[in-house]
C-alpha positions, 0 to 999 in steps of 0.5 A: 181395685181394678173395679174401683178404677173402672168406676173412676174412669167411666167417663174416659171413653165418653160413652163410646161403645166398648167392642172388646175386652182384653185381660192381659199384662200379667197372668190374669188367669190366676184371678178367681172366677168371682174376681173376674166376674166382678170386673166384667160386671163393673164394665157392664154396669158403668159402660156402653157395651157392644161386645165383639170379643172378650179375651184373656191371656193365660198360661197352659198350666192354668188351663185345667178343666174347671178353669176353662169351664169357668172362663166359658161361663163368664163370657170369655170367647177367646183365649191367648195362650202363652206357649212360647215353645214346644221344646221342654229344654227351651221352656226350662231355659225360659223358666216356664212352669209348663211343659210341651205336653201341658201346652198341647193338652190345654189347647185340646181341652179348651177346644173340647169345651167350646173355645173356637177362638184361640191364639198361641204365643211363640218366641223365636230368637233362642240361640242354637246351632241351627233352626231345627227347634224353631222349625219343630215349634212351627210344625207343632203349632200348625198341627194344632191349628189355632186360628191365630198365632202371635210371635215375638223375638226373644229380647234381652233386658238389662235387669233380668237374669238373661241380661246379667248372664249376657253382661257376664259373658255366660250367655250369648244371644242370637245374632240379628241375622239368625233372628232374621232368618227365624222371622223369615221362616215364621213368615214362610211356614205360617203363610204356607199353612194358610195364616195371614201376617196381618201385623208384623207379629200376628198371624191369623186365619181369614176370619180369626184376626184379633179384633182388639189388637186390630182396633189398637193398630187402627188408632181406636181410643181405648182404656187400660186399667191397672198398674202400668196400664196405658190409655188413649183417647184420640188426642192424649196418652195416659199412663198409670204408675207401675208401683202396686203399693202407690196404685192401691193407695191412690185408688183408696183415696179415689184418685187414679194415679197416672201421668198424661202426655198430650200428643201434638198433631205431628205425634198423632201423624207419626203414630198413625204411620208407625202403627198402620205400616205394621199391618197388612192394610198399610198406610192410607195416604187419603187418611193422612191427607184428610185427617192429618192434612199431610201429603206424604207422597209430596213430603217423602217422595225420595224415601218412598221411591227408594223403599219401593225400588229396594222392594221393601214396600209396594204402593197399591192404590192409595196405600203403602204396604210393606213387603215381607222383607220390608217387615224386617225393617218396619220401625226403620222404614216408619222412622224415615217416613215420619213428618 
């Protein structure tokens, strides 16, 4: 069905060349080689392709030798591995199928089979008495030396087991201060190891920033396919329905089941502020002036001066860039700069 949607959506990007392909949003590594090959072949047959990066998300327990070889032969050149933690007790709590030994082995095997571009996911904010588990996770990640590390705070959703346990009082999530301390440890430890925090949650060595994600943060149009996938053409956002059954039935009738949100000039401006402020490059005031007709310094002078005086932000030429401490409040700062 993914291939069918790709055919139906072939005009969405208006012949703009595709520079990156990203398989994510679930566990795409569970797909068999022939299924992955069909999707990739459909893209090459129906789209203008000039690839710089082809990524697949995978779990450590999926990366056995045959799978790694298949992915390499299919043309994947980057792996995003959902490690989450190198502590087995934490992994059990997260209900992960793999253990720390499998995580380490999967990275070493992938490297042995020629994958030079790898990212690992780590999760912080696990409640504990101190930061020793998190420090140990960071030390192990640095020792393995992947080119890229993504890290996200544990979030509690209402309709999950953690959400229900929290509501019942049987689970006490980490405090905001505790999570903030772990974020600061993340910044300092990875920074000392040579990683650049080029986006709030993403750290890369000099030549290992994710091309796909960087394009997204810089507002490049993209097409997403599959249930719950989102697309952006530069003017509107398209969201596929989440229900798998309805998604399949619609495609059988050659219809793509989505809702469309047309973005106003104000929406596009604020989205640019939100996404660019999260990056190491920051908000380009000239882009706002030339592309959005917004004089942000004129309209938000008080707010900008306040954040600079509070050492939350710096101004470098025509760019507004968050400081390390400002990154803790990125969404709040962006909201204050919205027009």
